[in-house]
NUTOR-912827 format. One record per residue: residue in three letters; x, y, z of N, C-alpha, C in turn. Coordinates in Angstrom, 3 decimals, padded with zeros to 6 digits, always signed. Layout:
N
NODE  rest      n_c1      n_c2      n_c3     ca_c1     ca_c2     ca_c3      c_c1      c_c2      c_c3
NODE   ALA         X         Y         Z         X         Y         Z         X         Y         Z
...
! end
This chain:
185
NODE  rest      n_c1      n_c2      n_c3     ca_c1     ca_c2     ca_c3      c_c1      c_c2      c_c3
NODE   MET  -015.803  -009.378  -000.429  -015.603  -007.950  -000.253  -014.159  -007.704  +000.179
NODE   PHE  -013.613  -006.599  -000.226  -012.217  -006.256  +000.026  -012.132  -005.397  +001.290
NODE   ARG  -011.805  -006.021  +002.414  -011.617  -005.312  +003.684  -010.247  -005.687  +004.237
NODE   PRO  -009.223  -005.073  +003.674  -007.880  -005.446  +004.108  -007.513  -004.885  +005.467
NODE   ILE  -006.630  -005.594  +006.126  -006.090  -005.179  +007.420  -004.580  -005.052  +007.244
NODE   LEU  -004.037  -003.923  +007.638  -002.597  -003.735  +007.570  -001.948  -004.590  +008.651
NODE   THR  -001.090  -005.515  +008.245  -000.434  -006.396  +009.214  +001.036  -006.043  +009.426
NODE   VAL  +001.679  -005.506  +008.395  +003.073  -005.075  +008.508  +003.187  -003.710  +007.841
NODE   PRO  +003.288  -002.653  +008.643  +003.393  -001.318  +008.051  +004.744  -001.127  +007.366
NODE   PRO  +004.876  -000.071  +006.571  +006.163  +000.185  +005.933  +007.269  +000.312  +006.975
NODE   ALA  +008.443  -000.228  +006.651  +009.574  -000.189  +007.577  +010.219  +001.193  +007.620
NODE   GLU  +009.935  +002.017  +006.629  +010.516  +003.353  +006.563  +009.559  +004.286  +005.839
NODE   LEU  +009.805  +005.567  +005.976  +009.000  +006.577  +005.296  +009.597  +006.855  +003.917
NODE   PRO  +008.785  +007.301  +002.967  +009.301  +007.578  +001.626  +010.328  +008.710  +001.588
NODE   VAL  +010.203  +009.680  +002.494  +011.141  +010.803  +002.565  +011.562  +011.003  +004.018
NODE   SER  +012.742  +011.547  +004.200  +013.255  +011.784  +005.552  +012.987  +013.216  +005.984
NODE   ALA  +013.067  +013.444  +007.275  +012.909  +014.796  +007.812  +014.037  +015.696  +007.313
NODE   VAL  +015.227  +015.153  +007.204  +016.374  +015.941  +006.719  +016.101  +016.438  +005.302
NODE   LEU  +015.618  +015.562  +004.439  +015.314  +015.932  +003.065  +014.189  +016.967  +003.012
NODE   CYS  +013.157  +016.773  +003.831  +012.037  +017.723  +003.860  +012.479  +019.082  +004.382
NODE   LYS  +013.351  +019.092  +005.362  +013.854  +020.366  +005.881  +014.678  +021.092  +004.817
NODE   LYS  +015.470  +020.367  +004.064  +016.237  +020.990  +002.980  +015.299  +021.569  +001.935
NODE   HIS  +014.280  +020.808  +001.576  +013.312  +021.272  +000.579  +012.582  +022.525  +001.070
NODE   ALA  +012.208  +022.536  +002.326  +011.448  +023.652  +002.895  +012.349  +024.808  +003.336
NODE   VAL  +013.638  +024.634  +003.213  +014.638  +025.619  +003.649  +014.414  +025.961  +005.122
NODE   VAL  +014.336  +024.907  +005.922  +014.238  +025.050  +007.373  +015.596  +024.655  +007.932
NODE   ASP  +016.332  +025.648  +008.439  +017.698  +025.365  +008.906  +017.833  +025.446  +010.420
NODE   TYR  +016.747  +025.192  +011.111  +016.749  +025.165  +012.569  +016.039  +023.892  +013.019
NODE   ASP  +016.244  +023.513  +014.268  +015.719  +022.248  +014.779  +014.421  +022.375  +015.569
NODE   ASP  +013.953  +023.599  +015.772  +012.767  +023.811  +016.604  +011.522  +023.092  +016.073
NODE   ASP  +011.415  +022.931  +014.757  +010.213  +022.329  +014.161  +010.400  +020.868  +013.753
NODE   ASP  +011.445  +020.224  +014.224  +011.709  +018.833  +013.829  +010.533  +017.908  +014.132
NODE   LEU  +009.946  +018.067  +015.296  +008.813  +017.222  +015.676  +007.611  +017.484  +014.764
NODE   LEU  +007.371  +018.753  +014.459  +006.269  +019.096  +013.549  +006.511  +018.514  +012.155
NODE   ILE  +007.716  +018.675  +011.650  +008.016  +018.174  +010.304  +007.860  +016.659  +010.253
NODE   ASP  +008.288  +015.978  +011.291  +008.090  +014.533  +011.349  +006.592  +014.201  +011.315
NODE   GLY  +005.804  +014.962  +012.051  +004.352  +014.756  +012.038  +003.742  +015.048  +010.681
NODE   TYR  +004.245  +016.086  +009.990  +003.749  +016.415  +008.659  +004.087  +015.315  +007.654
NODE   ILE  +005.259  +014.695  +007.805  +005.620  +013.583  +006.919  +004.635  +012.431  +007.119
NODE   HIS  +004.333  +012.108  +008.372  +003.363  +011.037  +008.644  +001.974  +011.405  +008.113
NODE   ALA  +001.590  +012.669  +008.268  +000.285  +013.114  +007.751  +000.250  +013.019  +006.227
NODE   ALA  +001.333  +013.420  +005.568  +001.396  +013.339  +004.105  +001.290  +011.891  +003.649
NODE   CYS  +001.986  +010.996  +004.336  +001.885  +009.562  +004.013  +000.456  +009.075  +004.196
NODE   GLY  -000.167  +009.473  +005.284  -001.542  +009.061  +005.533  -002.506  +009.549  +004.470
NODE   LEU  -002.234  +010.716  +003.934  -003.101  +011.290  +002.908  -002.882  +010.646  +001.542
NODE   LEU  -001.633  +010.358  +001.208  -001.314  +009.855  -000.128  -001.253  +008.342  -000.224
NODE   ASP  -000.782  +007.660  +000.804  -000.416  +006.251  +000.744  -001.599  +005.315  +000.909
NODE   GLY  -001.472  +004.138  +000.324  -002.452  +003.069  +000.527  -003.593  +003.126  -000.463
NODE   PHE  -004.326  +002.049  -000.553  -005.403  +001.966  -001.536  -006.534  +002.952  -001.254
NODE   ARG  -006.640  +003.438  -000.018  -007.659  +004.442  +000.307  -007.106  +005.861  +000.242
NODE   GLY  -005.793  +005.983  +000.038  -005.161  +007.285  -000.055  -005.363  +007.908  -001.423
NODE   HIS  -004.898  +009.124  -001.561  -005.032  +009.867  -002.814  -004.424  +009.101  -003.990
NODE   LEU  -003.331  +008.388  -003.758  -002.672  +007.663  -004.840  -003.379  +006.361  -005.203
NODE   GLY  -004.119  +005.769  -004.260  -004.777  +004.493  -004.517  -003.817  +003.329  -004.598
NODE   ARG  -002.615  +003.496  -004.080  -001.590  +002.460  -004.117  -000.667  +002.638  -002.924
NODE   CYS  +000.100  +001.607  -002.631  +001.070  +001.672  -001.543  +002.367  +002.272  -002.075
NODE   ILE  +003.024  +003.060  -001.236  +004.266  +003.710  -001.659  +005.450  +002.818  -001.290
NODE   VAL  +005.743  +002.695  -000.009  +006.822  +001.813  +000.458  +006.180  +000.469  +000.804
NODE   ASN  +006.883  -000.637  +000.525  +006.309  -001.965  +000.749  +005.658  -002.092  +002.122
NODE   GLN  +004.487  -002.703  +002.118  +003.711  -002.974  +003.327  +002.868  -004.209  +003.074
NODE   THR  +002.496  -004.894  +004.141  +001.753  -006.146  +003.993  +000.347  -005.989  +004.555
NODE   TRP  -000.597  -006.453  +003.773  -002.014  -006.409  +004.123  -002.567  -007.822  +004.118
NODE   GLN  -003.675  -008.012  +004.819  -004.327  -009.323  +004.841  -005.810  -009.157  +004.528
NODE   VAL  -006.302  -010.081  +003.720  -007.719  -010.132  +003.365  -008.206  -011.531  +003.700
NODE   GLU  -009.420  -011.637  +004.200  -010.003  -012.952  +004.467  -011.056  -013.267  +003.425
NODE   LYS  -011.007  -014.490  +002.949  -011.978  -014.995  +001.977  -012.740  -016.143  +002.617
NODE   SER  -013.938  -016.412  +002.129  -014.732  -017.492  +002.707  -014.643  -018.782  +001.904
NODE   CYS  -014.184  -018.696  +000.652  -014.074  -019.905  -000.160  -012.996  -019.719  -001.220
NODE   PHE  -012.562  -020.822  -001.787  -011.599  -020.772  -002.881  -012.347  -020.528  -004.185
NODE   ASP  -011.908  -019.553  -004.927  -012.403  -019.314  -006.273  -011.251  -019.626  -007.229
NODE   ARG  -011.527  -019.721  -008.483  -010.481  -020.005  -009.473  -009.480  -018.852  -009.522
NODE   GLU  -009.985  -017.639  -009.307  -009.098  -016.482  -009.250  -009.664  -015.433  -008.307
NODE   TRP  -008.773  -014.620  -007.777  -009.133  -013.510  -006.901  -008.533  -012.239  -007.476
NODE   LEU  -009.186  -011.137  -007.235  -008.687  -009.850  -007.684  -008.399  -008.971  -006.476
NODE   LEU  -007.167  -008.505  -006.380  -006.807  -007.519  -005.363  -006.856  -006.158  -006.056
NODE   PRO  -007.669  -005.230  -005.580  -007.810  -003.958  -006.288  -006.671  -002.975  -005.998
NODE   VAL  -005.448  -003.469  -005.976  -004.258  -002.635  -005.795  -003.170  -003.108  -006.757
NODE   PRO  -002.344  -002.183  -007.239  -001.222  -002.572  -008.095  +000.031  -002.862  -007.274
NODE   ASP  +001.096  -003.201  -007.958  +002.430  -003.336  -007.361  +002.504  -004.407  -006.269
NODE   VAL  +001.773  -005.503  -006.436  +001.837  -006.607  -005.475  +003.057  -007.454  -005.823
NODE   SER  +003.938  -007.620  -004.853  +005.180  -008.357  -005.101  +005.196  -009.737  -004.451
NODE   ALA  +004.329  -009.970  -003.485  +004.317  -011.272  -002.805  +002.916  -011.563  -002.291
NODE   VAL  +002.579  -012.847  -002.308  +001.282  -013.308  -001.803  +001.514  -014.575  -000.996
NODE   ALA  +000.817  -014.709  +000.127  +000.837  -015.938  +000.923  -000.605  -016.286  +001.269
NODE   ILE  -000.981  -017.540  +001.062  -002.357  -017.974  +001.296  -002.357  -019.088  +002.334
NODE   GLU  -003.142  -018.885  +003.406  -003.327  -019.896  +004.454  -004.811  -020.204  +004.587
NODE   TYR  -005.111  -021.427  +004.955  -006.506  -021.815  +005.166  -006.572  -022.826  +006.296
NODE   THR  -007.745  -022.952  +006.863  -007.995  -023.972  +007.875  -008.893  -025.017  +007.235
NODE   ASN  -008.427  -026.247  +007.193  -009.223  -027.291  +006.522  -010.341  -027.801  +007.426
NODE   SER  -011.116  -028.722  +006.908  -012.281  -029.228  +007.640  -011.894  -029.983  +008.910
NODE   ALA  -010.634  -030.408  +009.048  -010.163  -031.075  +010.267  -009.624  -030.063  +011.288
NODE   GLY  -009.664  -028.775  +010.935  -009.193  -027.735  +011.847  -007.699  -027.480  +011.778
NODE   VAL  -007.033  -028.028  +010.773  -005.586  -027.850  +010.617  -005.318  -026.681  +009.674
NODE   THR  -004.446  -025.776  +010.108  -004.074  -024.634  +009.272  -002.915  -025.028  +008.373
NODE   SER  -003.062  -024.734  +007.089  -002.046  -025.068  +006.093  -001.852  -023.891  +005.153
NODE   ALA  -000.746  -023.919  +004.440  -000.465  -022.892  +003.441  -000.596  -023.491  +002.053
NODE   VAL  -001.025  -022.660  +001.117  -001.047  -023.063  -000.279  +000.326  -022.728  -000.845
NODE   ALA  +000.977  -023.683  -001.483  +002.300  -023.453  -002.057  +002.221  -022.374  -003.132
NODE   ASP  +003.224  -021.517  -003.159  +003.195  -020.431  -004.139  +003.365  -020.925  -005.573
NODE   THR  +003.649  -022.195  -005.736  +003.717  -022.781  -007.074  +002.324  -023.133  -007.608
NODE   GLU  +001.309  -023.000  -006.771  -000.062  -023.362  -007.147  -000.849  -022.202  -007.777
NODE   TYR  -000.268  -021.003  -007.796  -000.993  -019.854  -008.336  -000.029  -018.885  -009.007
NODE   LEU  -000.603  -018.037  -009.831  +000.147  -017.016  -010.549  -000.348  -015.643  -010.118
NODE   ILE  +000.563  -014.693  -010.038  +000.232  -013.308  -009.689  +000.497  -012.469  -010.926
NODE   SER  -000.497  -011.705  -011.353  -000.281  -010.870  -012.539  -001.026  -009.546  -012.406
NODE   PRO  -000.380  -008.466  -012.887  -001.061  -007.169  -012.876  -002.132  -007.142  -013.967
NODE   VAL  -003.259  -006.548  -013.647  -004.347  -006.354  -014.609  -004.858  -004.930  -014.447
NODE   SER  -005.698  -004.485  -015.357  -006.171  -003.100  -015.307  -006.953  -002.780  -014.031
NODE   LEU  -007.518  -003.775  -013.400  -008.297  -003.550  -012.188  -007.495  -003.756  -010.904
NODE   GLY  -006.230  -004.146  -011.017  -005.420  -004.380  -009.820  -004.418  -005.490  -010.042
NODE   THR  -004.488  -006.495  -009.196  -003.591  -007.647  -009.295  -004.433  -008.915  -009.210
NODE   ARG  -004.246  -009.783  -010.187  -005.022  -011.021  -010.222  -004.187  -012.165  -009.658
NODE   ILE  -004.823  -012.976  -008.834  -004.236  -014.216  -008.338  -005.072  -015.331  -008.965
NODE   ARG  -004.435  -016.111  -009.805  -005.144  -017.181  -010.514  -004.513  -018.515  -010.157
NODE   PHE  -005.355  -019.428  -009.675  -004.881  -020.768  -009.357  -004.666  -021.551  -010.649
NODE   LYS  -003.629  -022.360  -010.663  -003.331  -023.176  -011.832  -004.433  -024.210  -012.016
NODE   SER  -004.595  -024.676  -013.244  -005.694  -025.599  -013.542  -005.590  -026.905  -012.767
NODE   ALA  -004.391  -027.335  -012.417  -004.223  -028.584  -011.661  -004.507  -028.415  -010.169
NODE   PHE  -004.678  -027.196  -009.705  -004.916  -026.954  -008.275  -006.300  -027.451  -007.883
NODE   GLU  -006.329  -028.238  -006.814  -007.600  -028.699  -006.265  -007.838  -027.982  -004.954
NODE   ALA  -008.897  -027.211  -004.905  -009.198  -026.438  -003.706  -009.473  -027.362  -002.538
NODE   PRO  -008.792  -027.129  -001.413  -009.042  -027.956  -000.232  -010.409  -027.646  +000.361
NODE   GLY  -010.958  -028.614  +001.068  -012.228  -028.400  +001.742  -012.033  -027.539  +002.979
NODE   VAL  -012.870  -026.525  +003.117  -012.823  -025.665  +004.298  -014.209  -025.610  +004.923
NODE   GLU  -014.223  -025.448  +006.232  -015.492  -025.329  +006.945  -016.187  -024.030  +006.554
NODE   ALA  -017.485  -024.031  +006.643  -018.267  -022.853  +006.254  -017.896  -021.623  +007.087
NODE   ASP  -017.578  -021.836  +008.364  -017.257  -020.693  +009.216  -015.746  -020.419  +009.283
NODE   SER  -014.963  -021.153  +008.503  -013.522  -020.929  +008.454  -013.210  -019.817  +007.466
NODE   SER  -011.987  -019.372  +007.500  -011.612  -018.350  +006.533  -010.292  -018.717  +005.873
NODE   ILE  -010.117  -018.138  +004.715  -008.876  -018.269  +003.972  -008.191  -016.925  +004.114
NODE   LYS  -006.954  -016.938  +004.588  -006.231  -015.692  +004.802  -005.245  -015.473  +003.660
NODE   LEU  -005.410  -014.357  +003.022  -004.582  -013.985  +001.887  -003.762  -012.766  +002.292
NODE   ALA  -002.460  -012.942  +002.459  -001.566  -011.838  +002.818  -000.821  -011.410  +001.562
NODE   PHE  -000.723  -010.097  +001.348  -000.011  -009.620  +000.170  +000.837  -008.403  +000.517
NODE   THR  +001.967  -008.316  -000.153  +002.877  -007.187  +000.010  +002.762  -006.323  -001.230
NODE   ALA  +002.557  -005.028  -001.021  +002.413  -004.097  -002.139  +003.237  -002.848  -001.872
NODE   GLY  +003.693  -002.226  -002.932  +004.458  -000.988  -002.845  +005.571  -000.982  -003.878
NODE   TYR  +006.277  +000.132  -003.946  +007.398  +000.248  -004.887  +008.631  -000.496  -004.399
NODE   GLY  +008.683  -000.848  -003.146  +009.855  -001.472  -002.543  +010.273  -000.640  -001.341
NODE   ALA  +011.581  -000.432  -001.195  +012.105  +000.394  -000.105  +011.993  +001.872  -000.478
NODE   SER  +012.305  +002.729  +000.461  +012.265  +004.174  +000.222  +013.113  +004.570  -000.984
NODE   ALA  +014.259  +003.942  -001.137  +015.153  +004.256  -002.256  +014.520  +003.940  -003.607
NODE   ASP  +013.505  +003.059  -003.639  +012.853  +002.658  -004.885  +011.673  +003.552  -005.269
NODE   VAL  +011.255  +004.425  -004.372  +010.107  +005.300  -004.630  +010.504  +006.322  -005.690
NODE   PRO  +009.685  +006.499  -006.726  +010.010  +007.471  -007.770  +010.167  +008.887  -007.209
NODE   TRP  +011.117  +009.627  -007.769  +011.395  +010.967  -007.272  +010.202  +011.907  -007.419
NODE   GLY  +009.362  +011.692  -008.398  +008.167  +012.538  -008.525  +007.295  +012.456  -007.284
NODE   LEU  +007.156  +011.248  -006.733  +006.371  +011.089  -005.503  +007.089  +011.694  -004.306
NODE   LYS  +008.414  +011.540  -004.267  +009.177  +012.121  -003.157  +009.063  +013.644  -003.172
NODE   VAL  +009.185  +014.246  -004.341  +009.069  +015.707  -004.439  +007.661  +016.145  -004.050
NODE   ALA  +006.649  +015.407  -004.489  +005.269  +015.731  -004.113  +005.105  +015.683  -002.592
NODE   MET  +005.682  +014.680  -001.950  +005.589  +014.585  -000.489  +006.312  +015.749  +000.173
NODE   MET  +007.500  +016.091  -000.335  +008.240  +017.220  +000.241  +007.462  +018.520  +000.058
NODE   GLN  +006.816  +018.692  -001.102  +006.005  +019.891  -001.308  +004.804  +019.916  -000.365
NODE   LEU  +004.207  +018.774  -000.153  +003.072  +018.713  +000.767  +003.513  +018.995  +002.202
NODE   VAL  +004.649  +018.450  +002.611  +005.178  +018.728  +003.954  +005.485  +020.214  +004.096
NODE   THR  +006.084  +020.821  +003.073  +006.375  +022.255  +003.102  +005.087  +023.063  +003.195
NODE   HIS  +004.083  +022.650  +002.433  +002.781  +023.329  +002.470  +002.163  +023.248  +003.872
NODE   LEU  +002.199  +022.064  +004.466  +001.643  +021.902  +005.813  +002.427  +022.730  +006.835
NODE   HIS  +003.727  +022.814  +006.655  +004.573  +023.587  +007.572  +004.323  +025.085  +007.436
NODE   ASP  +004.200  +025.545  +006.194  +004.061  +026.981  +005.946  +002.646  +027.498  +006.146
NODE   ASP  +001.646  +026.662  +005.891  +000.251  +027.091  +006.015  -000.416  +026.236  +007.092
NODE   ARG  -000.235  +026.647  +008.313  -000.741  +025.842  +009.435  -002.231  +026.021  +009.694
NODE   SER  -002.879  +026.866  +008.895  -004.313  +027.070  +009.076  -005.114  +025.885  +008.560
NODE   GLY  -004.522  +025.126  +007.650  -005.228  +023.969  +007.097  -006.227  +024.334  +006.027
NODE   ALA  -006.192  +025.565  +005.561  -007.130  +026.001  +004.527  -006.772  +025.378  +003.188
NODE   GLY  -007.784  +025.063  +002.416  -007.563  +024.532  +001.078  -007.254  +023.054  +001.083
NODE   GLY  -007.190  +022.499  -000.096  -006.888  +021.080  -000.256  -005.433  +020.878  -000.624
NODE   LEU  -005.204  +019.857  -001.423  -003.843  +019.585  -001.874  -003.390  +020.692  -002.823
NODE   PRO  -002.164  +021.175  -002.655  -001.651  +022.177  -003.593  -001.635  +021.623  -005.024
NODE   GLN  -001.837  +022.495  -006.004  -001.865  +022.063  -007.403  -000.575  +021.362  -007.809
NODE   SER  +000.555  +021.836  -007.292  +001.831  +021.194  -007.652  +001.873  +019.746  -007.166
NODE   VAL  +001.292  +019.469  -006.018  +001.236  +018.093  -005.498  +000.311  +017.250  -006.375
NODE   LEU  -000.819  +017.813  -006.765  -001.737  +017.100  -007.658  -001.061  +016.792  -008.991
NODE   ASP  -000.326  +017.772  -009.530  +000.360  +017.572  -010.806  +001.440  +016.506  -010.696
NODE   LEU  +002.220  +016.552  -009.624  +003.305  +015.589  -009.459  +002.802  +014.171  -009.203
NODE   THR  +001.669  +014.044  -008.517  +001.152  +012.703  -008.208  +000.307  +012.122  -009.337
NODE   ALA  -000.132  +012.961  -010.265  -001.028  +012.485  -011.334  -000.495  +011.263  -012.089
NODE   PRO  +000.785  +011.233  -012.485  +001.255  +010.043  -013.215  +001.303  +008.773  -012.367
NODE   PHE  +001.287  +008.914  -011.064  +001.407  +007.755  -010.163  +000.075  +007.363  -009.564
NODE   ARG  -000.915  +008.210  -009.736  -002.231  +007.949  -009.143  -002.855  +006.768  -009.852
NODE   TRP  -003.274  +005.787  -009.065  -003.812  +004.575  -009.653  -005.325  +004.561  -009.476
NODE   THR  -006.004  +004.481  -010.585  -007.464  +004.367  -010.542  -007.857  +003.135  -011.332
NODE   ARG  -008.900  +002.518  -010.912  -009.370  +001.319  -011.585  -009.986  +001.695  -012.916
NODE   VAL  -009.636  +000.947  -013.946  -010.127  +001.218  -015.286  -011.367  +000.397  -015.545
! end
């Protein structure tokens, strides 16, 4: 089962408060704290595999625990750029699987990790776990597509201007995020 734990959050936000203030035409500093909070709320709503986008925006690292080695594993998220696999063997020693022992490839259902045919799965205790850490996202903030940045700025502006919280995502945000929204096929 896929129960990831965020181990390294994004180092930066996809958009800055300065950019959001320019977009919202806010030329005073009284709402800086609110706008910062709206940016975090927008990220929480859109970002991550459970967010509206179904994918990570700025690089972040997650960890999943497995109970046994399979020939391949499927991570139900796209844009995985790095994977690290650790396990505890039957002697209680923690070791890493060399990244030369597996291949990472995007597939319609997410990202597949496939062990090479020469890989021999080490013996692990029944109550031990295999820790699979993966980094996913577009990269740094500068690498995030402008369509997503504009959608975030529009959402921040919407949250700033309509503090009642009525309604869902504005249609313009839905339209802008549609090409980036990742759903499993």
